[in-house]
BADRENPA-513926 format. One record per atom (N, C-alpha, C): residue number from 1; residue in one letter; chain; x, y, z. Coordinates in pm, whole numbers. Layout:
# BADRENPA-513926
R resi resn chain     px     py     pz
R  NUM    A     A      X      Y      Z
...
//
This chain:
# BADRENPA-513926
R resi resn chain     px     py     pz
R    1    X     A  10738    459  12619
R    1    X     A  10626    553  12624
R    1    X     A  10665    676  12705
R    2    X     A  10621    795  12656
R    2    X     A  10653    917  12728
R    2    X     A  10566    933  12852
R    3    X     A  10614   1018  12938
R    3    X     A  10537   1044  13060
R    3    X     A  10414   1128  13028
R    4    X     A  10306   1097  13098
R    4    X     A  10184   1176  13082
R    4    X     A  10201   1311  13150
R    5    X     A  10151   1416  13079
R    5    X     A  10159   1551  13134
R    5    X     A  10047   1571  13236
R    6    X     A  10085   1610  13354
R    6    X     A   9988   1629  13461
R    6    X     A   9947   1777  13465
R    7    X     A   9818   1803  13451
R    7    X     A   9765   1940  13457
R    7    X     A   9710   1964  13597
R    8    X     A   9769   2062  13660
R    8    X     A   9728   2092  13797
R    8    X     A   9610   2188  13795
R    9    X     A   9500   2154  13855
R    9    X     A   9381   2238  13860
R    9    X     A   9388   2332  13979
R   10    X     A   9316   2445  13965
R   10    X     A   9307   2537  14078
R   10    X     A   9224   2474  14189
R   11    X     A   9267   2498  14308
R   11    X     A   9187   2454  14422
R   11    X     A   9077   2558  14446
R   12    X     A   8980   2522  14524
R   12    X     A   8870   2613  14556
R   12    X     A   8922   2738  14626
R   13    X     A   9018   2718  14715
R   13    X     A   9073   2832  14788
R   13    X     A   9141   2929  14692
R   14    X     A   9216   2875  14596
R   14    X     A   9285   2960  14499
R   14    X     A   9186   3037  14412
R   15    X     A   9077   2971  14372
R   15    X     A   8975   3039  14292
R   15    X     A   8910   3152  14370
R   16    X     A   8881   3125  14498
R   16    X     A   8820   3228  14582
R   16    X     A   8914   3347  14600
R   17    X     A   9043   3320  14612
R   17    X     A   9141   3429  14626
R   17    X     A   9144   3514  14499
R   18    X     A   9144   3447  14382
R   18    X     A   9144   3519  14254
R   18    X     A   9019   3605  14241
R   19    X     A   8903   3547  14275
R   19    X     A   8776   3622  14268
R   19    X     A   8780   3742  14361
R   20    X     A   8834   3722  14481
R   20    X     A   8842   3831  14578
R   20    X     A   8931   3944  14526
R   21    X     A   9043   3908  14463
R   21    X     A   9135   4009  14407
R   21    X     A   9068   4087  14295
R   22    X     A   8995   4015  14207
R   22    X     A   8925   4080  14097
R   22    X     A   8818   4176  14151
R   23    X     A   8748   4133  14256
R   23    X     A   8644   4219  14316
R   23    X     A   8704   4346  14374
R   24    X     A   8818   4330  14440
R   24    X     A   8885   4447  14500
R   24    X     A   8930   4544  14390
R   25    X     A   8990   4489  14284
R   25    X     A   9035   4574  14173
R   25    X     A   8917   4646  14106
R   26    X     A   8805   4573  14092
R   26    X     A   8686   4633  14029
R   26    X     A   8633   4747  14114
R   27    X     A   8630   4726  14248
R   27    X     A   8579   4830  14337
R   27    X     A   8668   4954  14334
R   28    X     A   8797   4934  14305
R   28    X     A   8889   5047  14296
R   28    X     A   8878   5118  14161
R   29    X     A   8867   5039  14054
R   29    X     A   8873   5094  13918
R   29    X     A   8741   5152  13868
R   30    X     A   8628   5093  13908
R   30    X     A   8499   5141  13858
R   30    X     A   8476   5290  13888
R   31    X     A   8501   5337  14012
R   31    X     A   8485   5481  14037
R   31    X     A   8579   5566  13951
R   32    X     A   8698   5514  13926
R   32    X     A   8793   5586  13841
R   32    X     A   8739   5598  13699
R   33    X     A   8683   5486  13647
R   33    X     A   8625   5488  13513
R   33    X     A   8504   5582  13507
R   34    X     A   8422   5578  13613
R   34    X     A   8304   5665  13617
R   34    X     A   8346   5812  13618
R   35    X     A   8448   5844  13694
R   35    X     A   8497   5982  13699
R   35    X     A   8554   6025  13564
R   36    X     A   8624   5931  13498
R   36    X     A   8680   5962  13366
R   36    X     A   8569   5989  13265
R   37    X     A   8461   5910  13272
R   37    X     A   8348   5931  13182
R   37    X     A   8283   6067  13207
R   38    X     A   8265   6102  13336
R   38    X     A   8203   6230  13367
R   38    X     A   8294   6346  13328
R   39    X     A   8426   6326  13339
R   39    X     A   8519   6429  13293
R   39    X     A   8501   6455  13144
R   40    X     A   8482   6347  13069
R   40    X     A   8461   6360  12924
R   40    X     A   8330   6433  12896
R   41    X     A   8225   6398  12972
R   41    X     A   8096   6465  12952
R   41    X     A   8104   6612  12991
R   42    X     A   8175   6642  13099
R   42    X     A   8189   6782  13141
R   42    X     A   8263   6862  13033
R   43    X     A   8367   6803  12975
R   43    X     A   8442   6870  12868
R   43    X     A   8355   6893  12746
R   44    X     A   8273   6792  12712
R   44    X     A   8182   6805  12598
R   44    X     A   8078   6914  12624
R   45    X     A   8026   6918  12746
R   45    X     A   7928   7020  12785
R   45    X     A   7991   7159  12777
R   46    X     A   8113   7173  12826
R   46    X     A   8181   7303  12822
R   46    X     A   8202   7347  12678
R   47    X     A   8234   7252  12591
R   47    X     A   8249   7282  12449
R   47    X     A   8117   7333  12390
R   48    X     A   8007   7267  12430
R   48    X     A   7874   7311  12384
R   48    X     A   7848   7456  12422
R   49    X     A   7875   7488  12548
R   49    X     A   7845   7622  12597
R   49    X     A   7939   7727  12536
R   50    X     A   8061   7687  12503
R   50    X     A   8150   7780  12432
R   50    X     A   8097   7808  12292
R   51    X     A   8046   7703  12226
R   51    X     A   7988   7723  12093
R   51    X     A   7863   7810  12100
R   52    X     A   7783   7791  12204
R   52    X     A   7664   7875  12222
R   52    X     A   7705   8020  12251
R   53    X     A   7815   8036  12323
R   53    X     A   7865   8171  12348
R   53    X     A   7909   8239  12219
R   54    X     A   7978   8163  12134
R   54    X     A   8021   8216  12004
R   54    X     A   7900   8250  11918
R   55    X     A   7801   8162  11918
R   55    X     A   7679   8185  11840
R   55    X     A   7606   8311  11888
R   56    X     A   7604   8330  12021
R   56    X     A   7539   8448  12076
R   56    X     A   7611   8576  12033
R   57    X     A   7744   8573  12035
R   57    X     A   7820   8690  11992
R   57    X     A   7796   8721  11844
R   58    X     A   7779   8618  11763
R   58    X     A   7747   8639  11621
R   58    X     A   7607   8699  11607
R   59    X     A   7514   8650  11687
R   59    X     A   7378   8704  11687
R   59    X     A   7382   8852  11726
R   60    X     A   7456   8883  11833
R   60    X     A   7466   9020  11882
R   60    X     A   7520   9114  11773
R   61    X     A   7619   9068  11699
R   61    X     A   7675   9148  11591
R   61    X     A   7573   9174  11481
R   62    X     A   7487   9077  11458
R   62    X     A   7386   9091  11352
R   62    X     A   7264   9173  11393
R   63    X     A   7245   9190  11524
R   63    X     A   7124   9258  11572
R   63    X     A   7157   9379  11659
R   64    X     A   7234   9469  11603
R   64    X     A   7262   9598  11667
R   64    X     A   7316   9586  11808
R   65    X     A   7406   9490  11829
R   65    X     A   7471   9472  11958
R   65    X     A   7373   9440  12071
R   66    X     A   7263   9374  12036
R   66    X     A   7163   9338  12136
R   66    X     A   7150   9186  12149
R   67    X     A   7131   9143  12274
R   67    X     A   7115   9000  12300
R   67    X     A   6976   8954  12258
R   68    X     A   6962   8825  12228
R   68    X     A   6827   8774  12199
R   68    X     A   6744   8771  12327
R   69    X     A   6614   8765  12314
R   69    X     A   6527   8746  12431
R   69    X     A   6520   8597  12458
R   70    X     A   6477   8560  12578
R   70    X     A   6466   8419  12611
R   70    X     A   6359   8351  12524
R   71    X     A   6255   8428  12490
R   71    X     A   6154   8382  12396
R   71    X     A   6066   8500  12356
R   72    X     A   5997   8487  12244
R   72    X     A   5898   8588  12205
R   72    X     A   5781   8518  12137
R   73    X     A   5671   8586  12133
R   73    X     A   5547   8528  12079
R   73    X     A   5520   8588  11942
R   74    X     A   5500   8503  11843
R   74    X     A   5478   8550  11706
R   74    X     A   5333   8587  11679
R   75    X     A   5245   8552  11774
R   75    X     A   5102   8568  11751
R   75    X     A   5034   8434  11737
R   76    X     A   5114   8333  11701
R   76    X     A   5061   8196  11688
R   76    X     A   5141   8096  11769
R   77    X     A   5268   8128  11797
R   77    X     A   5353   8035  11872
R   77    X     A   5470   8109  11934
R   78    X     A   5535   8041  12032
R   78    X     A   5653   8097  12095
R   78    X     A   5778   8053  12019
R   79    X     A   5874   8145  12008
R   79    X     A   6006   8115  11954
R   79    X     A   6105   8130  12069
R   80    X     A   6182   8024  12097
R   80    X     A   6273   8023  12210
R   80    X     A   6414   8062  12167
R   81    X     A   6498   8095  12269
R   81    X     A   6633   8144  12241
R   81    X     A   6716   8043  12161
R   82    X     A   6695   7913  12188
R   82    X     A   6773   7814  12114
R   82    X     A   6737   7814  11964
R   83    X     A   6614   7846  11933
R   83    X     A   6573   7858  11794
R   83    X     A   6633   7983  11730
R   84    X     A   6649   8087  11808
R   84    X     A   6710   8210  11757
R   84    X     A   6859   8190  11726
R   85    X     A   6924   8107  11805
R   85    X     A   7067   8082  11784
R   85    X     A   7093   7970  11683
R   86    X     A   6991   7892  11651
R   86    X     A   7006   7778  11563
R   86    X     A   7077   7812  11430
R   87    X     A   7048   7925  11364
R   87    X     A   7116   7954  11237
R   87    X     A   7268   7966  11249
R   88    X     A   7318   7987  11371
R   88    X     A   7462   8002  11392
R   88    X     A   7527   7873  11441
R   89    X     A   7449   7769  11456
R   89    X     A   7495   7641  11509
R   89    X     A   7478   7532  11403
R   90    X     A   7575   7444  11392
R   90    X     A   7571   7341  11289
R   90    X     A   7489   7218  11330
R   91    X     A   7476   7195  11459
R   91    X     A   7405   7076  11504
R   91    X     A   7322   7106  11628
R   92    X     A   7205   7045  11638
R   92    X     A   7119   7069  11755
R   92    X     A   7175   7001  11880
R   93    X     A   7269   6908  11865
R   93    X     A   7327   6840  11980
R   93    X     A   7397   6938  12074
R   94    X     A   7437   7052  12023
R   94    X     A   7504   7154  12104
R   94    X     A   7412   7205  12214
R   95    X     A   7283   7195  12195
R   95    X     A   7186   7248  12292
R   95    X     A   7158   7151  12407
R   96    X     A   7219   7032  12406
R   96    X     A   7190   6931  12507
R   96    X     A   7314   6896  12588
R   97    X     A   7304   6908  12719
R   97    X     A   7414   6867  12806
R   97    X     A   7420   6714  12809
R   98    X     A   7538   6655  12786
R   98    X     A   7549   6508  12788
R   98    X     A   7523   6445  12924
R   99    X     A   7528   6524  13031
R   99    X     A   7500   6472  13166
R   99    X     A   7358   6503  13211
R  100    X     A   7280   6563  13125
R  100    X     A   7143   6598  13160
R  100    X     A   7055   6474  13171
R  101    X     A   6961   6471  13265
R  101    X     A   6873   6354  13280
R  101    X     A   6773   6338  13166
R  102    X     A   6739   6449  13100
R  102    X     A   6641   6445  12992
R  102    X     A   6691   6530  12876
R  103    X     A   6676   6478  12755
R  103    X     A   6719   6552  12636
R  103    X     A   6597   6611  12567
R  104    X     A   6532   6708  12633
R  104    X     A   6415   6771  12577
R  104    X     A   6448   6906  12516
R  105    X     A   6357   6958  12436
R  105    X     A   6379   7086  12370
R  105    X     A   6385   7201  12469
R  106    X     A   6307   7192  12576
R  106    X     A   6303   7302  12672
R  106    X     A   6337   7257  12814
R  107    X     A   6382   7134  12833
R  107    X     A   6414   7083  12966
R  107    X     A   6542   7001  12964
R  108    X     A   6612   7003  13077
R  108    X     A   6723   6912  13097
R  108    X     A   6853   6950  13032
R  109    X     A   6858   7065  12966
R  109    X     A   6982   7104  12900
R  109    X     A   7040   7231  12958
R  110    X     A   7023   7339  12884
R  110    X     A   7079   7467  12924
R  110    X     A   6970   7572  12941
R  111    X     A   6989   7658  13040
R  111    X     A   6894   7765  13065
R  111    X     A   6956   7900  13036
R  112    X     A   6877   7990  12982
R  112    X     A   6923   8127  12955
R  112    X     A   6884   8217  13071
R  113    X     A   6978   8296  13118
R  113    X     A   6951   8393  13223
R  113    X     A   6863   8503  13164
R  114    X     A   6739   8511  13214
R  114    X     A   6642   8603  13157
R  114    X     A   6675   8750  13184
R  115    X     A   6771   8775  13271
R  115    X     A   6813   8913  13294
R  115    X     A   6915   8958  13189
R  116    X     A   6972   8862  13115
R  116    X     A   7059   8894  13001
R  116    X     A   6983   8874  12871
R  117    X     A   6923   8755  12857
R  117    X     A   6836   8730  12742
R  117    X     A   6698   8786  12776
R  118    X     A   6694   8916  12787
R  118    X     A   6575   8985  12836
R  118    X     A   6472   9008  12726
R  119    X     A   6342   9010  12762
R  119    X     A   6239   9044  12663
R  119    X     A   6260   9181  12599
R  120    X     A   6335   9268  12668
R  120    X     A   6361   9402  12615
R  120    X     A   6484   9407  12525
R  121    X     A   6549   9288  12503
R  121    X     A   6667   9281  12416
R  121    X     A   6773   9384  12456
R  122    X     A   6833   9364  12573
R  122    X     A   6931   9460  12623
R  122    X     A   7057   9458  12535
R  123    X     A   7132   9566  12538
R  123    X     A   7252   9578  12456
R  123    X     A   7377   9541  12536
R  124    X     A   7482   9502  12466
R  124    X     A   7609   9473  12532
R  124    X     A   7662   9597  12601
R  125    X     A   7641   9713  12541
R  125    X     A   7694   9839  12595
R  125    X     A   7632   9873  12731
R  126    X     A   7515   9817  12759
R  126    X     A   7448   9846  12886
R  126    X     A   7504   9764  13002
R  127    X     A   7590   9667  12971
R  127    X     A   7650   9582  13075
R  127    X     A   7792   9630  13103
R  128    X     A   7819   9663  13228
R  128    X     A   7949   9720  13264
R  128    X     A   8064   9622  13242
R  129    X     A   8045   9497  13279
R  129    X     A   8150   9397  13264
R  129    X     A   8089   9266  13214
R  130    X     A   8087   9248  13084
R  130    X     A   8021   9130  13026
R  130    X     A   8086   8999  13071
R  131    X     A   8214   9004  13108
R  131    X     A   8285   8883  13149
R  131    X     A   8245   8837  13289
R  132    X     A   8165   8916  13360
R  132    X     A   8131   8886  13499
R  132    X     A   7990   8831  13519
R  133    X     A   7907   8836  13415
R  133    X     A   7767   8801  13435
R  133    X     A   7726   8673  13360
R  134    X     A   7648   8591  13430
R  134    X     A   7603   8464  13375
R  134    X     A   7503   8487  13261
R  135    X     A   7521   8413  13151
R  135    X     A   7430   8426  13038
R  135    X     A   7355   8294  13011
R  136    X     A   7429   8184  12999
R  136    X     A   7372   8051  12978
R  136    X     A   7440   7955  13074
R  137    X     A   7368   7851  13117
R  137    X     A   7429   7756  13209
R  137    X     A   7355   7623  13211
R  138    X     A   7420   7523  13268
R  138    X     A   7352   7397  13297
R  138    X     A   7232   7429  13383
R  139    X     A   7115   7380  13342
R  139    X     A   6995   7413  13417
R  139    X     A   6888   7309  13389
R  140    X     A   6784   7309  13471
R  140    X     A   6678   7211  13455
R  140    X     A   6580   7244  13345
R  141    X     A   6572   7371  13307
R  141    X     A   6477   7414  13206
R  141    X     A   6540   7519  13116
R  142    X     A   6468   7567  13019
R  142    X     A   6521   7656  12915
R  142    X     A   6551   7797  12963
R  143    X     A   6498   7835  13079
R  143    X     A   6518   7973  13125
R  143    X     A   6548   7977  13274
R  144    X     A   6637   8068  13313
R  144    X     A   6665   8098  13453
R  144    X     A   6593   8229  13482
R  145    X     A   6478   8220  13544
R  145    X     A   6394   8337  13562
R  145    X     A   6439   8420  13681
R  146    X     A   6443   8549  13662
R  146    X     A   6481   8638  13770
R  146    X     A   6362   8703  13838
R  147    X     A   6242   8671  13795
R  147    X     A   6123   8739  13847
R  147    X     A   6060   8665  13964
R  148    X     A   6075   8535  13971
R  148    X     A   6014   8461  14082
R  148    X     A   6112   8356  14130
R  149    X     A   6218   8404  14195
R  149    X     A   6330   8318  14232
R  149    X     A   6290   8199  14318
R  150    X     A   6208   8224  14420
R  150    X     A   6180   8120  14519
R  150    X     A   6112   7999  14455
R  151    X     A   6023   8021  14361
R  151    X     A   5952   7909  14301
R  151    X     A   6026   7850  14183
R  152    X     A   6096   7932  14107
R  152    X     A   6159   7880  13987
R  152    X     A   6295   7816  14012
R  153    X     A   6365   7861  14115
R  153    X     A   6497   7806  14142
R  153    X     A   6493   7705  14256
R  154    X     A   6432   7742  14366
R  154    X     A   6444   7661  14488
R  154    X     A   6354   7539  14488
R  155    X     A   6249   7543  14416
R  155    X     A   6164   7425  14401
R  155    X     A   6159   7392  14252
R  156    X     A   6193   7271  14213
R  156    X     A   6199   7242  14069
R  156    X     A   6061   7230  14005
R  157    X     A   5983   7338  14014
R  157    X     A   5854   7341  13947
R  157    X     A   5877   7352  13797
R  158    X     A   5818   7261  13722
R  158    X     A   5843   7254  13578
R  158    X     A   5991   7235  13549
R  159    X     A   6060   7168  13639
R  159    X     A   6203   7134  13624
R  159    X     A   6293   7256  13623
R  160    X     A   6249   7369  13674
R  160    X     A   6333   7488  13678
R  160    X     A   6414   7488  13806
R  161    X     A   6537   7442  13797
R  161    X     A   6622   7432  13916
R  161    X     A   6769   7439  13873
R  162    X     A   6853   7478  13966
R  162    X     A   6997   7475  13947
R  162    X     A   7047   7337  13984
R  163    X     A   7112   7264  13893
R  163    X     A   7163   7130  13927
R  163    X     A   7252   7134  14051
R  164    X     A   7223   7047  14145
R  164    X     A   7299   7038  14269
R  164    X     A   7244   7122  14382
R  165    X     A   7148   7210  14354
R  165    X     A   7099   7301  14458
R  165    X     A   7020   7230  14567
R  166    X     A   6967   7113  14537
R  166    X     A   6891   7040  14638
R  166    X     A   6975   6995  14755
R  167    X     A   7107   6989  14737
R  167    X     A   7196   6941  14842
R  167    X     A   7221   7046  14950
R  168    X     A   7201   7173  14917
R  168    X     A   7235   7277  15015
R  168    X     A   7129   7387  15029
R  169    X     A   7025   7383  14949
R  169    X     A   6926   7490  14953
R  169    X     A   6829   7475  15070
R  170    X     A   6817   7354  15122
R  170    X     A   6724   7330  15231
R  170    X     A   6580   7318  15185
R  171    X     A   6558   7313  15053
R  171    X     A   6425   7299  14998
R  171    X     A   6420   7172  14914
R  172    X     A   6318   7092  14933
R  172    X     A   6307   6966  14860
R  172    X     A   6205   6978  14748
R  173    X     A   6209   6886  14658
R  173    X     A   6114   6886  14548
R  173    X     A   5976   6845  14598
R  174    X     A   5877   6859  14511
R  174    X     A   5742   6815  14544
R  174    X     A   5735   6664  14518
R  175    X     A   5756   6588  14624
R  175    X     A   5773   6444  14611
R  175    X     A   5648   6373  14560
R  176    X     A   5534   6438  14571
R  176    X     A   5410   6373  14528
R  176    X     A   5394   6371  14377
R  177    X     A   5475   6448  14308
R  177    X     A   5464   6454  14162
R  177    X     A   5568   6362  14100
R  178    X     A   5523   6255  14040
R  178    X     A   5613   6153  13986
R  178    X     A   5704   6208  13877
R  179    X     A   5658   6311  13808
R  179    X     A   5736   6370  13699
R  179    X     A   5873   6415  13747
R  180    X     A   5882   6463  13870
R  180    X     A   6008   6514  13922
R  180    X     A   6112   6405  13944
R  181    X     A   6070   6279  13948
R  181    X     A   6165   6171  13973
R  181    X     A   6276   6168  13868
R  182    X     A   6245   6210  13748
R  182    X     A   6344   6210  13640
R  182    X     A   6458   6307  13670
R  183    X     A   6432   6408  13751
R  183    X     A   6530   6512  13777
R  183    X     A   6593   6504  13915
R  184    X     A   6551   6405  13995
R  184    X     A   6592   6401  14135
R  184    X     A   6743   6403  14153
R  185    X     A   6815   6314  14086
R  185    X     A   6960   6306  14103
R  185    X     A   7028   6435  14057
R  186    X     A   6983   6489  13945
R  186    X     A   7039   6613  13892
R  186    X     A   7018   6728  13989
R  187    X     A   6899   6732  14049
R  187    X     A   6864   6838  14143
R  187    X     A   6945   6827  14272
R  188    X     A   6960   6706  14322
R  188    X     A   7030   6685  14449
R  188    X     A   7181   6683  14434
R  189    X     A   7233   6619  14330
R  189    X     A   7376   6593  14319
R  189    X     A   7451   6682  14220
R  190    X     A   7378   6750  14133
R  190    X     A   7446   6829  14031
R  190    X     A   7490   6743  13914
R  191    X     A   7552   6807  13818
R  191    X     A   7590   6735  13696
R  191    X     A   7739   6706  13687
R  192    X     A   7819   6805  13705
R  192    X     A   7963   6791  13679
R  192    X     A   8042   6812  13807
R  193    X     A   8057   6705  13887
R  193    X     A   8134   6711  14010
R  193    X     A   8084   6825  14100
R  194    X     A   7954   6824  14127
R  194    X     A   7889   6923  14214
R  194    X     A   7900   7065  14160
R  195    X     A   7906   7075  14030
R  195    X     A   7915   7207  13968
R  195    X     A   7839   7214  13836
R  196    X     A   7844   7331  13774
R  196    X     A   7778   7353  13646
R  196    X     A   7871   7431  13554
R  197    X     A   7854   7413  13424
R  197    X     A   7925   7493  13326
R  197    X     A   7842   7616  13294
R  198    X     A   7910   7728  13275
R  198    X     A   7843   7856  13255
R  198    X     A   7905   7931  13138
R  199    X     A   7821   7992  13053
R  199    X     A   7867   8086  12952
R  199    X     A   7837   8227  13003
R  200    X     A   7936   8312  12998
R  200    X     A   7922   8449  13045
R  200    X     A   7880   8541  12930
R  201    X     A   7841   8664  12965
R  201    X     A   7782   8755  12867
R  201    X     A   7879   8801  12758
R  202    X     A   8008   8773  12776
R  202    X     A   8104   8806  12669
R  202    X     A   8132   8686  12579
R  203    X     A   8068   8570  12609
R  203    X     A   8081   8452  12526
R  203    X     A   8175   8345  12577
R  204    X     A   8260   8375  12677
R  204    X     A   8350   8272  12728
R  204    X     A   8274   8181  12824
R  205    X     A   8326   8061  12846
R  205    X     A   8258   7963  12931
R  205    X     A   8357   7897  13026
R  206    X     A   8309   7862  13146
R  206    X     A   8392   7790  13243
R  206    X     A   8304   7718  13343
R  207    X     A   8365   7627  13419
R  207    X     A   8296   7550  13522
R  207    X     A   8296   7628  13653
R  208    X     A   8188   7610  13731
R  208    X     A   8181   7672  13863
R  208    X     A   8103   7582  13957
R  209    X     A   8131   7591  14087
R  209    X     A   8058   7511  14185
R  209    X     A   7914   7557  14194
R  210    X     A   7823   7460  14205
R  210    X     A   7681   7494  14217
R  210    X     A   7655   7581  14340
R  211    X     A   7726   7554  14449
R  211    X     A   7706   7630  14572
R  211    X     A   7742   7777  14554
R  212    X     A   7845   7805  14475
R  212    X     A   7885   7943  14451
R  212    X     A   7785   8014  14360
R  213    X     A   7733   7941  14262
R  213    X     A   7631   7998  14173
R  213    X     A   7506   8029  14253
R  214    X     A   7469   7937  14341
R  214    X     A   7352   7958  14427
R  214    X     A   7373   8080  14516
R  215    X     A   7493   8097  14568
R  215    X     A   7522   8211  14655
R  215    X     A   7505   8343  14580
R  216    X     A   7545   8345  14453
R  216    X     A   7527   8466  14373
R  216    X     A   7379   8496  14354
R  217    X     A   7303   8393  14324
R  217    X     A   7161   8412  14299
R  217    X     A   7088   8454  14426
R  218    X     A   7137   8410  14539
R  218    X     A   7071   8438  14666
R  218    X     A   7097   8579  14717
R  219    X     A   7191   8650  14657
R  219    X     A   7217   8788  14698
R  219    X     A   7096   8875  14670
R  220    X     A   7079   8981  14748
R  220    X     A   6963   9068  14732
R  220    X     A   6960   9132  14593
R  221    X     A   7077   9156  14535
R  221    X     A   7080   9216  14401
R  221    X     A   7100   9111  14291
R  222    X     A   7093   8983  14329
R  222    X     A   7109   8868  14241
R  222    X     A   7248   8855  14179
R  223    X     A   7345   8925  14236
R  223    X     A   7485   8906  14203
R  223    X     A   7517   8897  14055
R  224    X     A   7585   8790  14017
R  224    X     A   7631   8773  13880
R  224    X     A   7520   8739  13782
R  225    X     A   7398   8724  13832
R  225    X     A   7285   8703  13742
R  225    X     A   7232   8836  13687
R  226    X     A   7253   8942  13759
R  226    X     A   7189   9070  13727
R  226    X     A   7287   9171  13667
R  227    X     A   7288   9191  13537
R  227    X     A   7382   9283  13473
R  227    X     A   7353   9430  13503
R  228    X     A   7241   9457  13570
R  228    X     A   7208   9595  13607
R  228    X     A   7289   9642  13727
R  229    X     A   7360   9548  13793
R  229    X     A   7439   9585  13912
R  229    X     A   7555   9676  13874
//
């Protein structure tokens, strides 16, 4: 008769060591995976804003070198800038940031700088350096208003805030309103590694730190937000 094969089982100590090693590896790798996922979302978002920049340039060519307004009233309803650009875009997904907390038509995606997408439909020729001024960006709502900065930017009233600005602006949200809970992390932490993607008035797009964008907006002349400078 042949010898019986003896199967050696793991001891409790060995199992605990294996579990401990797996836990350590998981704690190291999970942040790496999370960062990789956010990198992919940031790249997708930047692609969206580049496409929106291209769409805007096509719109400008079709409308006497003038930018669209942030919105206009037809007499029965409002038409927003994303609807104006829709004919130049193949999919509505381009209007939504993949890192946004809410995928709404007018919230949680991209905001138009109302000093560029002005109700007066300003022309490209009126801007000295189109490559220097913010046109569209990651934002809490559909418009970045230049008329009432303190309420529209610094306090996320109606979700109008710069992602990440809660971390350094010194102003907190209205905690009594449960609706704001959906935007809390976006407001405090930002979307893309403490920064936002921006499309400039010439159509190109790039990433920038939220703190630097906030600094531009906080200038007395509104810095890169105001093409009249």
